[in-house]
C-alpha positions in Angstrom: 14.5 -3.7 9.5 11.5 -5.4 11.0 8.9 -3.5 12.9 6.8 -4.9 15.6 3.0 -4.6 15.9 3.2 -1.7 18.3 5.4 0.2 15.9 3.1 -0.5 13.0 0.1 0.7 15.0 2.0 3.9 15.8 2.8 4.3 12.1 -0.9 4.0 11.3 -1.9 6.5 14.0 0.8 9.0 12.9 -0.2 8.7 9.2 -3.9 9.2 10.1 -2.9 12.4 12.0 -0.9 13.7 9.1 -3.8 13.0 6.6 -6.2 14.8 8.9 -3.9 17.8 9.1 -3.2 17.9 5.3 -6.8 17.6 4.2 -7.3 21.3 5.1 -4.9 22.3 2.4 -7.1 20.7 -0.3 -9.3 23.8 -0.1 -6.5 26.4 -0.1 -7.0 27.5 -3.6 -3.2 27.3 -4.2 -2.6 24.7 -7.0 0.9 23.9 -5.8 -0.3 23.4 -2.2 -3.2 21.3 -3.5 -0.9 19.0 -5.4 1.5 18.6 -2.5 -1.3 17.9 -0.1 -2.8 15.3 -2.4 0.6 13.6 -2.8 1.2 13.7 1.0 -2.2 12.2 1.7 -1.7 9.4 -0.8 1.7 8.6 0.7 0.3 8.4 4.2 -2.6 6.3 3.0 0.0 3.9 1.5 1.8 3.8 4.9 -1.5 3.0 6.6 -2.2 0.2 4.2 1.3 -1.2 4.3 1.4 -1.2 8.1 -2.1 -2.8 8.3 -0.9 -5.5 5.9 1.9 -6.5 8.3 -0.2 -6.5 11.5 -0.6 -10.0 13.0 -4.0 -11.7 12.6 -4.5 -11.6 16.4 -4.8 -7.8 16.2 -6.8 -7.6 13.0 -9.2 -10.4 14.1 -9.7 -8.6 17.4 -10.9 -5.5 15.6 -13.4 -6.6 13.0 -15.0 -3.2 13.0 -12.0 -1.9 11.0 -12.2 -2.6 7.3 -8.8 -4.3 7.0 -9.3 -5.8 3.6 -10.4 -2.4 2.2 -7.5 -0.6 3.8 -5.1 -3.1 2.2 -6.8 -3.0 -1.1 -6.8 0.8 -1.2 -3.1 0.8 -0.6 -2.6 -1.7 -3.4 -4.6 0.5 -5.8 -2.6 3.6 -4.8 0.7 1.8 -5.4 -0.1 -0.4 -8.4 -2.8 1.6 -10.1 -1.4 5.0 -9.4 -2.4 6.2 -12.9 -6.1 5.7 -12.1 -6.2 7.3 -8.7 -9.2 9.6 -8.3 -8.4 12.6 -6.1 -12.0 12.9 -5.0 -12.0 9.2 -3.8 -8.8 9.8 -1.9 -10.3 12.9 -0.3 -13.5 11.1 0.6 -11.5 8.3 2.3 -9.8 10.9 4.5 -12.9 13.0 5.2 -15.3 10.1 5.7 -13.4 7.1 7.1 
């Protein structure tokens, strides 16, 4: 099923919202909740990167202030180099975009 640019932008915005909500759980002190929040944040960062990867050039070129290559690259690292993901880096990406 193909998604249009508007749907992909909505996907990005929803995933950003979820990451923002989940980041508070990283300080809960509950090890299980921490693990679930880290997993959920990583998944939503993957969604952001995948959606960004499929946006047309007209959109990404119109917004050079957004670090599109880094977003795509981070998604690729999360997916293909999952064994080397640093939780502190993931947290920093969410807390300091």
